[in-house]
C-alpha positions, 0 to 999 in steps of 0.5 A: 500500500502506498501511503499518501503523504500530506493527503488531506487539504485540511492538513497543515503539518508545517504551520510551525513556521508561524512566529511563536511570539504571537502565541499566548504563553500557557499556564503549563508547559507542554512537553512533547516526547519523541519516541518510536511507536509501539503496538499499543499506539495503533488505536490512537494512531488510527484515530489521529490519522482520521482526524488529520486526513479525513479523506485518506483512503485506504487508511494506514495499517499502523499495526503492519507498519510498526512491525515492518523492517527497514522503516521507523514509525515515530510518534510525538507524545504530549505530556502536560507539565514537568517533573524533576526526572525530565530532561529537555533536548540538549543541542549543545554538541549536535555538530560533533554528534552529526558530522560523523553521521548523525547519531542523535538529535537529543539526549535520551535523559531519564524518560520512560516510554509513555505509551498511554499519553495522548499522541500529538503527531506521527511520521513513517519513514521507509529506508531503501538502499541508502535513501529514506522516504517520509511516507506519512506525517501528520500533526493533530489540529490542537497541537499545531503551532507548537513545534511538533511538525518540525520535531518530527522532521528532525526525528526523521532526519536522525532516523535516516542517518542512523540507518545509513541513508544519504538523503530523504525524499517525500511527496507534498501537495502542490497547493500546500505552500506552508508545508513546502516552506518547512521542508525547504527550511530543512534543505528539501528541494523540488526535484519532480512531480507526481500527477494525480497523486492524491486520490481524493481530488486528483491533485498533483504532488511535488517530490522533494529531496534533501542534499546529502545529510551526512555532509558536514555542511548540512550537519552544521546547518541541522544543528543550528536549526535544532537549537533554534527550534528548541529555543523558539518554541520554549518561549511559547511553552513547548518543550521537547524530549527524546526517549 
């Protein structure tokens, strides 16, 4: 089954491009935990996808996707508040960790897998002969404009490098300017089109690809973007962790 990336017109994964300074700071901070999906997440993932991409058909078989080899299914868990055992993402030595092959974008910290928490977003990444493909990505409407989409992109790049991939590709609706802007921020460039890719309305898709993510220049850029992402969204109450 070919998963349709950004398959609903109503979806806008990349609305993180909005300026967080205009957002009201909440009474409690939002802590988003990036982790690998587990079988216990399947029901929530299916419900989340229906909300984000209501016209997507056929729906993703998340139970099958989680069990498959040569791919990663990432989720962002929303955790309210903050405890003493929680450690925010540390980005201070990203360049050293990434130049030799991106090892990790976040310290693991003392954080358990909170599979019972509410899921805010997901990303499915396939790995095929040195290339990674973001097959599906989405963020719950209530969690948009909180940095979650960008967190998932960072996680996808990390997963690609950890699986010896040199580049990432994805498809995005030709009309989704906001998503394209986010992907371009992370070095994706338009390399082609797929005519009538989206079955709900026959809209064309743009194919976007990164440069070599293992190149030191890209790794340094990614390090700067990761630091900026963490700092910008912390101002509006979003914090990020990696399991």
